[in-house]
C-alpha positions in Angstrom: -30.6 105.2 -142.7 -30.4 102.5 -145.0 -32.5 102.2 -148.1 -34.5 99.2 -149.0 -33.5 97.4 -152.0 -36.4 97.2 -154.8 -38.3 93.7 -155.3 -40.2 94.9 -158.1 -38.7 93.7 -162.0 -37.5 96.5 -164.1 -39.1 96.8 -167.4 -35.8 95.3 -168.8 -36.1 92.6 -166.9 -40.0 92.0 -167.7 -39.3 92.2 -171.8 -36.1 89.8 -170.9 -38.9 87.1 -169.4 -41.3 87.9 -171.9 -39.0 87.2 -174.6 -37.6 83.8 -172.7 -41.5 83.0 -172.6 -41.7 83.4 -176.1 -39.0 81.3 -177.0 -40.0 78.3 -175.3 -43.1 78.8 -176.4 -41.8 78.6 -180.3 -39.7 75.6 -179.3 -42.3 73.2 -177.2 -45.0 74.1 -179.9 -43.2 72.2 -182.8 -43.2 69.1 -180.7 -47.0 69.3 -179.1 -47.9 69.4 -182.5 -46.0 66.6 -183.6 -47.0 64.7 -180.6 -50.8 65.0 -181.6 -50.3 64.1 -185.5 -48.8 61.1 -183.8 -51.7 60.5 -182.1 -53.9 61.3 -185.0 -51.7 59.1 -187.3 -52.6 55.9 -184.7 -55.7 56.7 -184.5 -55.9 56.9 -188.4 -54.4 53.5 -188.6 -56.5 51.6 -186.3 -59.4 52.5 -188.2 -57.6 51.4 -191.5 -57.0 48.3 -190.2 -60.3 47.8 -189.2 -61.7 48.7 -191.9 -59.1 46.2 -193.8 -60.5 43.5 -191.1 -64.0 44.1 -192.1 -62.8 43.0 -195.6 -60.8 39.8 -194.5 -64.3 38.8 -192.9 -66.1 39.6 -195.5 -63.9 37.2 -197.2 -64.0 34.7 -194.8 -68.0 34.4 -195.1 -68.3 34.8 -198.4 -64.7 33.0 -200.1 -64.4 36.0 -202.1 -63.8 39.8 -201.3 -67.1 42.1 -202.4 -66.7 43.9 -205.7 -65.1 47.4 -205.8 -68.1 49.0 -207.3 -70.8 47.9 -209.3 -71.9 49.6 -212.3 -74.0 48.6 -214.9 -73.1 48.7 -218.7 -73.6 52.2 -219.1 -70.9 54.8 -218.6 -69.9 57.4 -218.2 -73.1 59.7 -218.9 -76.0 60.2 -216.9 -77.5 57.4 -217.5 -75.2 55.6 -216.1 -76.1 53.3 -212.5 -74.0 52.9 -209.7 -75.0 50.3 -207.1 -72.8 49.1 -204.5 -68.9 49.4 -203.5 -66.6 47.3 -201.4 -67.5 50.0 -198.3 -71.2 49.5 -198.4 -71.0 45.3 -198.9 -68.6 45.1 -195.4 -71.0 47.8 -193.1 -72.5 44.6 -191.2 -68.5 44.0 -190.1 -68.3 47.4 -188.7 -70.8 47.3 -186.8 -73.2 49.3 -189.2 -75.7 46.8 -190.1 -78.6 49.7 -189.1 -77.3 51.6 -191.5 -76.7 49.0 -194.3 -80.5 48.5 -193.7 -81.2 51.9 -195.3 -79.3 50.9 -198.8 -82.0 50.4 -201.5 -80.0 48.2 -203.6 -82.6 48.2 -206.5 -81.5 52.1 -207.0 -78.9 54.2 -207.8 -76.4 55.6 -204.8 -77.2 58.7 -205.9 -81.1 58.4 -206.2 -83.5 60.0 -203.6 -84.2 57.0 -202.0 -80.6 56.5 -200.6 -79.8 60.1 -199.3 -80.1 59.6 -196.1 -77.7 56.4 -196.2 -75.3 58.1 -198.1 -75.3 61.6 -196.4 -74.8 60.0 -193.3 -71.3 60.5 -191.5 -69.2 57.2 -190.4 -66.9 57.8 -187.7 -64.5 54.7 -188.2 -64.2 55.8 -192.0 -62.4 59.0 -191.5 -59.0 59.5 -190.4 -58.7 62.5 -187.7 -56.1 63.8 -189.5 -57.9 64.7 -192.8 -59.7 67.9 -194.0 -63.0 69.2 -192.1 -65.0 66.0 -191.1 -68.7 65.5 -191.7 -68.5 67.1 -195.1 -71.5 66.9 -197.5 -70.3 67.7 -200.7 -72.0 67.1 -204.5 -69.7 64.7 -206.8 -68.7 65.5 -210.3 -69.2 61.9 -211.7 -71.0 61.5 -215.2 -72.5 64.9 -216.1 -72.4 66.1 -212.4 -72.1 69.4 -211.0 -69.8 70.1 -208.4 -71.4 73.2 -206.6 -73.5 72.3 -204.0 -76.4 74.8 -204.8 -76.3 72.7 -208.8 -79.3 72.6 -210.2 -78.3 70.2 -212.7 -77.0 67.9 -210.0 -77.8 68.4 -206.1 -76.8 64.7 -205.0 -74.5 65.3 -201.7 -72.6 62.7 -200.1 -70.7 62.3 -197.2 -66.8 62.2 -197.7 -64.4 59.7 -195.9 -60.6 59.1 -195.8 -59.4 55.9 -197.1 -60.1 53.5 -201.1 -59.7 50.5 -202.4 -57.2 49.3 -204.6 -58.7 48.9 -208.2 -55.2 48.0 -209.8 -52.1 48.5 -211.4 -52.7 51.1 -214.5 -50.1 52.5 -216.9 -52.3 55.9 -216.6 -54.4 55.9 -219.6 -56.5 53.2 -218.3 -58.0 52.4 -215.3 -59.7 49.4 -213.0 -62.8 51.6 -211.8 -64.1 52.1 -215.7 -66.2 49.0 -217.5 -64.6 50.3 -220.4 -61.1 49.8 -219.7 -61.2 46.3 -219.5 -58.2 44.1 -221.3 -59.4 42.7 -224.6 -58.5 39.5 -223.2 -56.9 37.3 -220.6 -53.5 37.5 -221.9 -53.5 40.8 -223.6 -51.4 43.2 -222.9 -53.6 46.0 -224.7 -54.5 48.2 -222.9 -53.8 46.4 -220.0 -52.6 43.2 -218.5 -55.6 41.1 -216.9 -52.8 40.3 -214.4 -52.9 44.1 -213.1 -56.2 44.4 -211.8 -56.1 44.9 -207.9 -58.6 43.1 -205.1 -61.3 45.3 -205.5 -62.1 46.7 -209.3 -65.0 47.3 -211.2 -67.5 44.6 -212.1 -70.2 45.6 -215.2 -73.3 44.0 -214.6 -76.3 43.7 -216.5 -79.9 44.4 -215.7 -80.6 41.7 -214.0 -77.6 42.1 -211.3 -75.2 39.6 -213.2 -71.8 40.3 -214.1 -70.9 40.5 -217.9 -67.8 40.7 -219.9 -65.7 43.4 -222.1 -63.7 42.4 -225.0 -63.8 38.9 -223.8 -62.6 39.5 -220.6 -65.8 39.3 -217.2 -64.4 40.7 -213.9 -65.8 39.0 -211.3 -65.3 39.8 -207.2 -61.4 38.2 -206.3 -60.3 35.7 -204.1 -57.3 35.4 -202.5 -56.2 32.1 -204.0 -55.7 34.6 -207.1 -53.5 36.7 -205.2 -50.3 35.3 -206.5 -48.1 37.9 -206.5 -48.8 37.4 -202.6 -51.1 38.8 -200.3 -48.6 40.8 -198.4 -47.1 42.7 -201.0 -50.4 43.7 -202.8 -52.5 46.9 -201.5 -55.8 46.2 -200.3 -56.5 50.1 -199.0 -55.2 53.2 -198.5 -55.7 56.7 -197.5 -56.7 59.6 -200.1 -57.8 62.8 -199.1 -57.8 65.6 -201.2 -57.8 69.4 -201.2 -60.2 70.1 -204.2 -63.6 69.3 -202.7 -65.1 67.5 -205.8 -62.4 65.2 -205.7 -62.7 64.0 -202.2 -63.3 60.4 -201.2 -67.3 59.6 -200.6 -68.0 56.5 -199.2 -71.4 55.5 -200.3 -70.4 56.6 -204.0 -70.1 54.1 -206.3 -68.2 55.7 -209.5 -64.9 54.1 -209.3 -62.6 57.4 -208.6 -64.5 58.1 -205.4 -63.9 55.1 -203.6 -61.4 53.4 -206.0 -57.6 55.0 -206.6 -55.3 53.2 -208.6 -51.4 52.6 -209.2 -50.2 54.5 -211.8 -46.4 55.3 -212.5 -46.9 58.7 -211.9 -45.8 60.6 -208.5 -47.5 63.3 -209.3 -50.6 61.0 -207.7 -49.2 62.0 -204.6 -50.2 65.4 -204.4 -53.0 67.1 -202.5 -54.5 69.3 -204.7 -56.0 67.6 -207.6 -55.8 70.8 -209.7 -52.1 71.1 -209.2 -51.7 67.3 -210.4 -53.6 68.2 -213.5 -51.8 71.2 -214.6 -48.1 69.0 -214.2 -49.7 66.8 -216.7 -48.7 63.7 -217.5 -49.8 60.3 -219.6 -53.4 59.9 -219.1 -54.2 63.7 -218.4 -56.7 64.3 -215.6 -57.6 60.4 -214.9 -54.1 59.6 -212.3 -55.1 62.6 -210.4 -58.9 61.6 -210.1 -57.1 58.3 -209.0 -54.6 59.1 -206.5 -53.5 58.5 -202.7 -52.7 60.8 -200.4 -52.9 61.6 -196.3 -52.2 64.4 -194.0 -49.3 62.6 -192.3 -46.1 64.1 -193.3 -43.8 61.9 -195.9 -46.8 59.5 -196.9 -49.9 57.2 -196.8 -50.7 54.3 -194.6 -51.7 51.1 -196.1 -53.0 47.9 -195.8 -52.5 44.5 -197.7 -54.3 41.9 -198.6 -53.0 39.6 -195.7 -54.3 42.1 -193.0 -51.0 43.8 -192.3 -50.0 47.4 -192.8 -47.3 49.4 -194.0 -46.2 53.4 -194.6 -45.6 54.1 -198.0 -43.7 56.9 -198.5 -44.0 59.6 -200.9 -40.7 59.1 -202.4 -40.9 55.5 -203.4 -40.0 54.0 -206.0 -42.4 54.7 -208.2 -42.0 51.1 -210.5 -42.4 49.5 -206.5 -45.7 51.3 -205.7 -46.9 50.6 -208.9 -46.3 46.4 -208.3 -48.0 46.6 -205.4 -51.4 47.4 -207.3 -52.2 44.3 -209.0 -52.6 40.8 -208.0 -51.2 38.6 -210.6 -49.0 40.6 -212.6 -45.9 38.9 -211.3 -43.8 41.7 -210.1 -41.4 40.7 -207.0 -41.5 43.6 -204.1 -39.4 42.7 -201.1 -39.5 44.2 -197.8 -36.4 46.2 -198.6 -38.5 48.1 -201.4 -40.6 49.6 -199.1 
């Protein structure tokens, strides 16, 4: 009598099948992750584009861009008042009129009267590739603590992903703090007036009117004053950070939370603020506070002043990058440089 052959897997065959499945999963997983990140990056790019369009529409209505941030004359201690910024001003152009109506313009952006306003999550301003959406964090600005349990400064702000370009800098000086303004319209010290960006600080007096410092008064920028070319000047870019106190806060108008700058230092592309400061460089921690970063492999998305978009690689020539931070620095940038 013939013996019936067995149809079952042997143990060895089963182990081989399991191993093959494991190899296939290992091979497919990176592709799946890459596809998901590609989708996130596309969504992120579209959101940044919409934020840029809100600024363009604001300019069409007002014939100028909004101020990057508005602060009073006292800088930089707990007596300093921070008011509106480019993001707050463009909320109606992002279909957030009702949210803007909650903003108390007579008070500091960190005042209790603006708590519910600044703690609101705006999905249009958050890149899906970023860390932890809908995260409320305390600021570490003038005199502030940086833990949620801080009794010294318990003000909390909602995180976001996009910052305005305040201008080109040498690392020591900035365009988001009023004390760093040039000494005259033509002076090269501390930084040339033409190095200002499209969204910089505007310093105001008690009546809310722009005031000067060192004979220079910064006012909101107009497209006509972007003589370097609107297609060659960065308007908005991405910034996220592993260090919670240095994330981007859409409603905070202390400059280095909603504005960044173009410094000639590659460390400003690092994801970790602490690592950036440990590397050291001209200006100490200042360039790190106003850096650029994303979770996309290799670089960040930016929007230019003409409404076009670009992807800036982290290995870009830094001379080219800083040239894209000024509105009238007289630098020359070609498409081949990007």
